[in-house]
Kinemage of the C-alpha trace (Angstrom):
@kinemage 1
@onewidth
@group {chain A} dominant
@subgroup {mainchain}
@vectorlist {calphas} color= white
{ca met a 1} P -46.210 36.108 63.204
{ca thr a 2} L -48.111 35.883 66.552
{ca trp a 3} L -49.876 32.653 67.381
{ca phe a 4} L -52.189 31.742 70.264
{ca ser a 5} L -52.422 28.459 72.065
{ca leu a 6} L -55.425 27.232 73.962
{ca gln a 7} L -54.309 24.739 76.637
{ca val a 8} L -57.309 22.570 77.507
{ca ala a 9} L -57.503 20.424 80.585
{ca ala a 10} L -59.202 17.164 79.568
{ca thr a 11} L -60.092 14.051 81.478
{ca ser a 12} L -58.974 10.695 80.191
{ca glu a 13} L -62.586 10.032 79.075
{ca gln a 14} L -62.756 13.354 77.153
{ca arg a 15} L -59.294 13.333 75.604
{ca glu a 16} L -59.796 11.383 72.412
{ca ala a 17} L -63.110 12.997 71.417
{ca leu a 18} L -61.997 16.464 72.450
{ca gly a 19} L -58.769 16.103 70.468
{ca ala a 20} L -60.689 15.105 67.364
{ca trp a 21} L -63.066 18.062 67.910
{ca leu a 22} L -60.128 20.472 68.144
{ca val a 23} L -58.528 19.119 65.002
{ca ala a 24} L -61.807 19.474 63.123
{ca arg a 25} L -62.264 23.085 64.313
{ca thr a 26} L -58.722 24.291 63.717
{ca gly a 27} L -57.574 22.140 60.782
{ca gln a 28} L -54.302 21.610 62.608
{ca ala a 29} L -52.665 18.986 64.746
{ca val a 30} L -53.227 19.091 68.488
{ca glu a 31} L -50.396 18.516 70.923
{ca glu a 32} L -51.046 16.196 73.860
{ca arg a 33} L -48.757 16.849 76.792
{ca asp a 34} L -47.569 14.257 79.306
{ca asp a 35} L -50.075 15.508 81.878
{ca gly a 36} L -52.972 14.992 79.427
{ca thr a 37} L -53.417 18.680 78.595
{ca leu a 38} L -54.379 19.294 74.970
{ca met a 39} L -52.886 22.256 73.134
{ca ala a 40} L -54.651 23.724 70.155
{ca phe a 41} L -53.342 26.652 68.100
{ca ala a 42} L -54.952 29.649 66.470
{ca ala a 43} L -53.293 32.004 63.977
{ca thr a 44} L -55.057 35.208 64.994
{ca ala a 45} L -56.729 36.732 68.063
{ca glu a 46} L -60.101 36.468 66.275
{ca asp a 47} L -59.582 32.752 65.624
{ca ala a 48} L -58.589 32.281 69.249
{ca asp a 49} L -61.734 34.152 70.413
{ca arg a 50} L -63.972 31.998 68.246
{ca leu a 51} L -62.336 28.730 69.326
{ca glu a 52} L -62.467 29.687 73.012
{ca his a 53} L -66.179 30.592 72.713
{ca glu a 54} L -67.004 27.303 70.996
{ca leu a 55} L -64.976 25.320 73.459
{ca arg a 56} L -66.699 26.806 76.497
{ca gly a 57} L -70.101 26.172 74.923
{ca ala a 58} L -69.466 22.623 73.868
{ca trp a 59} L -67.234 21.124 76.583
{ca asp a 60} L -67.191 21.075 80.347
{ca thr a 61} L -63.491 21.769 80.804
{ca ser a 62} L -61.098 24.509 81.861
{ca leu a 63} L -58.718 26.206 79.472
{ca thr a 64} L -55.891 28.657 79.445
{ca arg a 65} L -55.140 30.991 76.533
{ca val a 66} L -51.533 31.973 75.869
{ca gln a 67} L -50.138 34.336 73.286
{ca met a 68} L -47.105 32.708 71.682
{ca pro a 69} L -43.983 34.804 71.033
{ca glu a 70} L -43.347 35.970 67.497
{ca val a 71} L -40.853 33.770 65.628
{ca asn a 72} L -38.840 34.698 62.609
{ca trp a 73} L -39.015 31.285 60.902
{ca ile a 74} L -36.180 32.132 58.474
{ca glu a 75} L -33.861 32.732 61.403
{ca arg a 76} L -35.202 29.712 63.331
{ca trp a 77} L -34.591 27.458 60.299
{ca arg a 78} L -31.062 28.809 60.006
{ca asp a 79} L -30.424 27.971 63.671
{ca gly a 80} L -30.440 24.301 62.775
{ca ile a 81} L -27.562 24.563 60.292
{ca pro a 82} L -24.218 25.038 62.062
{ca ser a 83} L -20.670 25.495 60.878
{ca arg a 84} L -18.766 22.190 60.921
{ca arg a 85} L -15.096 21.410 61.293
{ca phe a 86} L -13.217 18.642 59.442
{ca gly a 87} L -9.676 18.858 60.695
{ca arg a 88} L -8.256 21.997 59.049
{ca leu a 89} L -11.415 22.568 57.021
{ca thr a 90} L -14.547 24.545 58.002
{ca val a 91} L -17.811 24.085 56.106
{ca thr a 92} L -20.290 26.839 56.894
{ca pro a 93} L -23.498 28.397 55.626
{ca ser a 94} L -23.106 31.956 54.340
{ca trp a 95} L -24.754 33.579 57.382
{ca leu a 96} L -22.071 32.069 59.682
{ca ala a 97} L -19.076 32.546 57.373
{ca asp a 98} L -15.933 34.078 58.786
{ca pro a 99} L -14.848 36.966 56.525
{ca ala a 100} L -11.204 36.333 57.461
{ca pro a 101} L -10.926 32.586 58.209
{ca val a 102} L -7.753 31.253 59.794
{ca gly a 103} L -7.881 27.977 57.817
{ca pro a 104} L -9.602 26.753 54.660
{ca gln a 105} L -13.313 27.528 54.618
{ca val a 106} L -16.085 26.319 52.268
{ca val a 107} L -19.183 28.498 52.208
{ca ile a 108} L -22.225 26.600 51.070
{ca asp a 109} L -25.978 27.049 51.643
{ca pro a 110} L -28.750 24.440 51.363
{ca glu a 111} L -29.769 24.156 47.706
{ca thr a 112} L -31.602 21.708 45.498
{ca ala a 113} L -28.329 19.890 44.756
{ca phe a 114} L -27.150 17.273 47.278
{ca gly a 115} L -24.247 18.124 49.554
{ca thr a 116} L -24.118 20.773 52.242
{ca gly a 117} L -22.314 18.951 55.061
{ca glu a 118} L -25.585 18.199 56.798
{ca his a 119} L -25.682 14.553 55.665
{ca gly a 120} L -23.504 11.872 57.248
{ca ser a 121} L -22.261 10.509 53.912
{ca thr a 122} L -21.015 13.965 52.821
{ca arg a 123} L -19.351 14.518 56.194
{ca ala a 124} L -17.602 11.135 56.037
{ca ala a 125} L -16.256 12.024 52.573
{ca leu a 126} L -15.116 15.471 53.733
{ca ala a 127} L -13.302 14.005 56.725
{ca leu a 128} L -11.427 11.516 54.504
{ca leu a 129} L -10.682 14.152 51.885
{ca glu a 130} L -9.189 16.445 54.507
{ca arg a 131} L -6.913 13.655 55.723
{ca his a 132} L -5.662 12.446 52.359
{ca val a 133} L -5.640 15.242 49.740
{ca lys a 134} L -2.222 16.861 49.292
{ca arg a 135} L -1.087 20.148 47.897
{ca gly a 136} L -0.867 19.985 44.084
{ca asp a 137} L -3.147 16.975 43.758
{ca arg a 138} L -5.612 16.544 40.907
{ca val a 139} L -9.001 15.455 42.182
{ca leu a 140} L -11.977 13.748 40.519
{ca asp a 141} L -15.417 14.015 42.173
{ca leu a 142} L -17.985 11.498 40.937
{ca gly a 143} L -21.574 12.424 41.653
{ca ser a 144} L -20.447 15.937 42.521
{ca gly a 145} L -23.893 17.400 43.430
{ca ser a 146} L -23.501 20.813 44.994
{ca gly a 147} L -19.734 20.686 44.276
{ca ile a 148} L -18.846 20.676 47.954
{ca leu a 149} L -16.082 17.995 47.665
{ca ser a 150} L -14.514 19.546 44.610
{ca ile a 151} L -14.471 22.984 46.281
{ca ala a 152} L -13.147 21.539 49.530
{ca ala a 153} L -10.345 19.790 47.641
{ca ile a 154} L -9.185 23.082 46.154
{ca lys a 155} L -9.397 24.805 49.522
{ca leu a 156} L -7.236 22.010 50.960
{ca gly a 157} L -4.528 22.569 48.357
{ca ala a 158} L -5.488 20.596 45.274
{ca arg a 159} L -4.477 22.311 42.047
{ca leu a 160} L -7.502 21.145 40.033
{ca ala a 161} L -10.807 19.405 40.677
{ca val a 162} L -13.255 17.989 38.156
{ca gly a 163} L -16.788 17.057 39.160
{ca ile a 164} L -18.909 14.672 37.131
{ca glu a 165} L -22.693 14.681 37.595
{ca val a 166} L -25.694 13.219 35.762
{ca asp a 167} L -27.945 16.049 36.964
{ca asp a 168} L -27.264 19.116 34.846
{ca asp a 169} L -29.279 21.320 37.232
{ca ala a 170} L -26.942 20.331 40.072
{ca asn a 171} L -23.999 21.481 37.995
{ca glu a 172} L -25.510 24.972 37.777
{ca val a 173} L -25.649 25.062 41.568
{ca ala a 174} L -22.097 23.710 41.818
{ca glu a 175} L -20.732 26.363 39.475
{ca leu a 176} L -22.380 29.080 41.549
{ca asn a 177} L -20.864 27.596 44.702
{ca ala a 178} L -17.421 27.477 43.101
{ca thr a 179} L -17.705 31.144 42.162
{ca arg a 180} L -18.890 32.104 45.656
{ca asn a 181} L -15.831 30.343 47.085
{ca gly a 182} L -13.377 31.920 44.670
{ca val a 183} L -12.260 28.653 43.078
{ca ala a 184} L -14.137 28.713 39.743
{ca asp a 185} L -10.819 28.924 37.841
{ca arg a 186} L -9.644 25.622 39.343
{ca val a 187} L -12.874 23.590 39.297
{ca glu a 188} L -14.773 22.182 36.321
{ca phe a 189} L -18.139 20.412 36.410
{ca leu a 190} L -19.007 17.992 33.635
{ca phe a 191} L -22.397 16.491 32.760
{ca gly a 192} L -22.454 12.805 31.901
{ca asp a 193} L -21.766 9.230 32.858
{ca ala a 194} L -18.871 8.904 35.324
{ca ala a 195} L -17.980 5.464 33.979
{ca gln a 196} L -17.239 7.004 30.588
{ca leu a 197} L -15.843 10.403 31.607
{ca ala a 198} L -13.654 9.602 34.634
{ca pro a 199} L -10.979 7.571 32.760
{ca met a 200} L -10.897 10.228 30.056
{ca val a 201} L -10.479 13.101 32.523
{ca gly a 202} L -7.992 11.254 34.782
{ca pro a 203} L -5.596 10.189 35.942
{ca ala a 204} L -5.944 11.859 39.349
{ca glu a 205} L -4.169 11.543 42.660
{ca val a 206} L -7.471 11.486 44.578
{ca leu a 207} L -10.935 10.384 43.447
{ca cys a 208} L -14.102 10.851 45.496
{ca ser a 209} L -17.266 8.875 44.814
{ca asn a 210} L -20.132 9.815 47.148
{ca ile a 211} L -22.801 7.658 45.501
{ca leu a 212} L -24.778 4.544 46.393
{ca arg a 213} L -23.021 1.237 47.148
{ca leu a 214} L -24.179 -0.609 44.016
{ca val a 215} L -23.042 2.303 41.844
{ca asn a 216} L -19.708 2.458 43.663
{ca val a 217} L -19.229 -1.277 43.094
{ca ala a 218} L -20.059 -0.957 39.406
{ca leu a 219} L -17.568 1.940 39.033
{ca leu a 220} L -14.575 0.161 40.696
{ca pro a 221} L -12.855 -0.777 37.387
{ca glu a 222} L -13.278 2.810 36.076
{ca val a 223} L -12.005 4.175 39.383
{ca arg a 224} L -8.844 2.096 39.053
{ca ala a 225} L -8.359 3.389 35.537
{ca ser a 226} L -8.798 7.021 36.691
{ca leu a 227} L -6.082 7.013 39.362
{ca val a 228} L -2.348 7.530 39.128
{ca ala a 229} L -0.113 4.837 40.587
{ca gly a 230} L -0.505 5.077 44.355
{ca gly a 231} L -3.583 7.229 44.031
{ca ile a 232} L -6.395 7.184 46.637
{ca ala a 233} L -10.102 6.559 46.081
{ca ile a 234} L -12.593 7.838 48.653
{ca phe a 235} L -15.979 6.133 48.630
{ca ser a 236} L -19.032 7.300 50.558
{ca gly a 237} L -22.825 7.221 50.246
{ca met a 238} L -23.111 3.878 52.015
{ca glu a 239} L -24.596 2.959 55.380
{ca ala a 240} L -22.342 1.334 57.938
{ca thr a 241} L -24.207 -1.941 57.568
{ca glu a 242} L -23.088 -2.107 53.897
{ca ala a 243} L -19.390 -2.014 54.798
{ca pro a 244} L -18.792 -5.787 54.688
{ca glu a 245} L -20.274 -6.117 51.204
{ca phe a 246} L -18.352 -3.185 49.823
{ca arg a 247} L -15.129 -4.374 51.435
{ca ala a 248} L -15.551 -7.686 49.631
{ca ala a 249} L -15.941 -5.837 46.338
{ca leu a 250} L -12.873 -3.704 47.036
{ca thr a 251} L -10.772 -6.790 47.707
{ca tyr a 252} L -12.057 -8.547 44.579
{ca gln a 253} L -11.113 -5.495 42.473
{ca gly a 254} L -7.643 -5.303 44.047
{ca phe a 255} L -8.078 -2.371 46.361
{ca thr a 256} L -6.575 -2.113 49.880
{ca glu a 257} L -8.481 -0.189 52.513
{ca ile a 258} L -6.369 2.479 54.269
{ca asp a 259} L -8.875 4.528 56.266
{ca glu a 260} L -12.544 4.799 57.234
{ca val a 261} L -15.026 7.159 58.853
{ca ile a 262} L -18.507 6.477 60.251
{ca asp a 263} L -20.797 9.457 60.732
{ca ala a 264} L -24.406 9.121 61.866
{ca gly a 265} L -24.560 5.599 60.524
{ca trp a 266} L -22.992 6.470 57.153
{ca trp a 267} L -19.682 4.860 56.189
{ca gly a 268} L -16.858 6.320 54.116
{ca val a 269} L -13.712 4.430 53.136
{ca ala a 270} L -10.395 5.373 51.552
{ca ala a 271} L -8.584 2.727 49.499
{ca arg a 272} L -5.670 2.276 47.085
{ca pro a 273} L -5.535 -0.062 44.112
């Protein structure tokens, strides 16, 4: 779509009133540049003609009209979502996926369910999972969302992953993602309360819980009950400022911290009972 900008030179005395006038005429925000120039936008040549005519009639100022380049907003939106590396693992949107990847690759697009690798808490969990999951492990994923951690676990060598989620719509997205990644036969997504289901589904060698801190604290007894002896729990979904409080809860419940990751202010921690 082609847009037009009208770049209006305004004195400091004119600027506030002229900006309000432009907003009223266009119904859109007006950009004010560092040099004081106001930029208004029009969607069509006809709109730009009308706005220019009204401007010249109402204000004593100079202006420049510029045709903006056409932008494919679908492609521009996609530009902001890169592939990401977590050690051996690559997480990528479908339009950047390597058809013959050298290492494990998870293909996942933005959906309504949480978890694409674009949030610091998910990235912290992925980094810890890549470091600690071993071939043949059984993995539990509490608050599984899009299924990204369950799928990544299988790609990294786990033999089975079970996601537990209270949002049934998210499970539909997760199942589609598992199929897309060719792991649907080794991943299962359950709907329900993790506190009830995790001990029944376990024990597992690795458990991931990418939820809020208070929920993670409340689940600590169930997490212990869901791990094999020597198993590892990976907790995320917490800001770095919450680390001292959660560490205190880990110690109280008999966990020992073995690893941590901070990503964009979000904190993930791996611990053993």
